[in-house]
C-alpha positions in Angstrom: 62.0 131.6 160.0 65.4 133.3 160.1 68.6 131.6 159.0 70.1 129.5 161.9 73.7 130.5 161.1 72.9 134.2 161.3 71.1 133.8 164.6 74.0 131.8 166.1 76.6 134.3 165.1 74.5 137.1 166.5 74.2 135.4 169.9 77.9 134.7 169.9 78.7 138.3 169.1 76.5 139.5 172.0 78.3 137.1 174.3 81.7 138.5 173.3 80.5 142.1 173.9 78.9 141.3 177.3 81.7 139.1 178.6 84.9 141.2 179.1 87.9 139.6 177.5 91.4 139.5 179.0 92.5 141.4 175.9 90.2 144.3 176.8 91.7 144.4 180.3 95.2 144.3 178.8 94.3 147.3 176.6 93.0 149.2 179.6 96.3 148.5 181.5 98.4 149.5 178.5 96.3 152.7 178.1 96.9 153.6 181.8 100.6 152.9 181.5 100.8 154.9 178.3 98.9 157.8 180.0 101.4 157.9 182.8 104.4 157.7 180.5 103.1 159.9 177.7 104.5 163.0 179.3 108.0 162.7 177.8 109.2 159.1 177.3 106.0 157.9 175.5 106.0 160.9 173.2 109.7 160.4 172.5 109.2 156.7 171.6 106.3 157.6 169.3 108.3 160.3 167.5 111.2 157.8 167.1 108.8 155.2 165.6 107.2 157.8 163.3 110.7 159.0 162.2 111.8 155.5 161.4 108.6 154.9 159.3 109.2 158.2 157.5 112.9 157.2 156.9 111.9 153.8 155.5 109.3 155.5 153.2 111.9 158.0 152.0 114.4 155.2 151.4 112.0 153.2 149.3 111.1 156.4 147.3 114.8 157.1 146.7 115.4 153.5 145.6 112.5 153.7 143.2 113.8 157.0 141.8 117.4 155.7 141.4 116.0 152.5 139.8 114.1 154.6 137.3 117.2 156.7 136.6 119.4 153.6 136.2 116.8 152.1 133.8 117.1 155.1 131.5 
């Protein structure tokens, strides 16, 4: 006899997969919107976000390096 907990979780998982969640529809909508905007504005926003991330990474690196130099 299989473990009752495992069986229950399996059935629940199947239910989640078969029943479309509102989150999934939201994802579809966002994908469609992104697809229409990704010609120029979307790409521009993505590049901005990436640049910001890179800047923060560089700032942290610089802070670490300066901290090491100051410790010496």
